[in-house]
C-alpha positions, 0 to 999 in steps of 0.5 A, spaced: 421 453 266 426 459 265 432 461 270 429 467 270 422 464 272 425 460 277 429 466 281 422 470 281 421 472 289 414 470 291 409 475 293 401 474 294 397 474 288 390 475 292 386 479 287 391 479 281 388 477 274 389 471 271 396 470 267 399 464 264 405 461 262 407 455 257 408 449 260 411 444 255 414 438 259 418 432 255 413 426 255 416 420 258 416 414 253 411 409 255 416 403 257 420 408 261 414 410 265 412 403 266 419 402 269 419 408 273 412 407 276 414 400 278 421 402 281 417 407 285 412 403 288 417 398 290 421 404 293 415 406 297 413 399 299 419 399 303 417 406 307 416 404 314 414 409 320 420 409 325 420 411 332 427 408 334 432 413 331 440 413 331 443 419 334 448 420 327 447 426 324 444 427 317 446 432 312 441 438 313 441 440 306 438 433 304 432 435 309 432 442 306 431 439 299 426 434 301 422 440 304 423 444 298 420 438 294 414 438 299 413 446 298 411 444 291 405 441 293 398 444 290 394 448 295 388 452 295 388 458 290 396 457 290 396 460 297 401 455 300 399 455 307 405 452 310 411 453 314 416 448 316 421 449 322 427 445 322 429 444 329 436 441 330 438 444 336 438 439 342 436 444 347 430 446 343 428 438 341 429 437 349 423 442 350 419 440 345 419 433 348 418 435 355 412 439 353 409 433 348 410 428 354 406 432 359 400 432 354 401 425 352 401 423 359 394 426 360 392 423 354 394 416 355 391 417 362 384 418 360 383 424 355 384 419 349 378 414 351 378 407 350 376 406 343 382 410 341 387 407 346 385 400 343 386 403 336 393 405 338 395 398 342 397 394 336 402 400 334 405 399 341 406 407 342 405 410 349 407 417 353 414 416 352 417 419 346 424 418 345 424 419 338 423 427 339 430 427 342 434 421 339 433 423 332 438 428 330 432 433 327 425 435 327 421 438 322 415 442 325 410 443 320 405 449 321 399 451 317 397 458 316 390 459 317 390 466 314 395 471 312 396 479 313 396 484 307 401 490 308 396 494 311 395 488 316 388 486 313 387 479 315 386 474 308 383 467 309 387 461 306 382 456 303 383 448 304 388 449 309 388 442 312 388 439 305 393 443 302 398 442 308 396 434 308 398 433 301 405 437 302 406 433 308 405 426 304 410 429 299 415 431 304 415 424 307 416 421 300 422 425 299 425 424 305 424 416 304 427 416 297 433 420 300 434 415 304 432 417 311 426 415 316 421 419 319 415 419 323 409 423 324 408 425 331 401 429 333 401 430 340 394 433 342 394 439 344 400 442 340 399 449 342 406 449 346 410 448 339 408 455 337 410 458 344 417 454 344 418 456 337 416 463 337 411 462 331 406 468 329 398 467 331 396 466 324 400 459 324 397 453 328 402 446 329 400 441 324 405 435 326 412 434 328 416 429 324 423 426 327 428 425 321 434 421 321 436 414 320 433 408 324 437 405 330 441 399 329 436 395 333 430 398 330 424 394 330 417 396 327 410 394 328 408 387 325 403 390 320 400 389 313 398 394 308 391 393 304 392 390 298 391 395 291 385 391 290 382 393 297 384 401 296 383 401 288 376 402 285 376 402 277 370 404 273 
C-alpha cells in the first residue's frame, strides 16, 4: 500500500460504486510460515485472563498501537462499527467501578440465576471488581448500531456483533503479543458506560477491557483449554 493510500481520510462509502486497488503482498516461504505459526501458537498459549493487576503505568502508545491493530478487523460491508475509548483518568475509572459493582451486586444476588452462577464458580469471580481501578488503563469498546449521514439520516450497520467481536479478539491478541495482560469485563446492563463516558445514542457498550501488567502475587484459575482435536474438524 502506498504512503498516499495509508494517509487517506476515511469517509462513508455507503452507496458508492465498487472500486479496487492492486493487492500483491509478498508470499512468505513455507518454512518461515511454519516457524511463524508455531511461534504464534506458543505465544498465544501463554495468554491468560488476569483479574489482579499491578498499578504500574504502561506506555499509552502500546495500547494505541494495539487498538490500531484491532481496527484492521474485517467488518460487515466494511462499515467498521466500533469505537474504542481509552480511559486512564483515575476518577473516571473509579466511577466506572462503582457503577459496575452496583450492577454486579444485583446480578450476583439473583439476577444471573443459579445456572449462570454455577458456570462462574470455577472462575472465582464475584461482585467486587478491583481490576477496574487497579489496572492503569481501561479500554471501553462500543458498537455503533447505526451511523448518521450529513443530513442526519440514520444508516444501519450490518453484522455489528460479529464485526466488533472479531475486533476485540484481535485487540486481546495484540495486547498479549505486546507484553500486556487484559480482561474482558461485561457488566450487565452496561448503559452506565455511555453515561459516564458521554457517548452518543448510536453507540452501545460492548465490553470493558482492563489493561496492564499482572500483579506480583497474581493468580489465575486452574483451567484446561480444549485440545486442538477437540475444537478442529477437518473434512
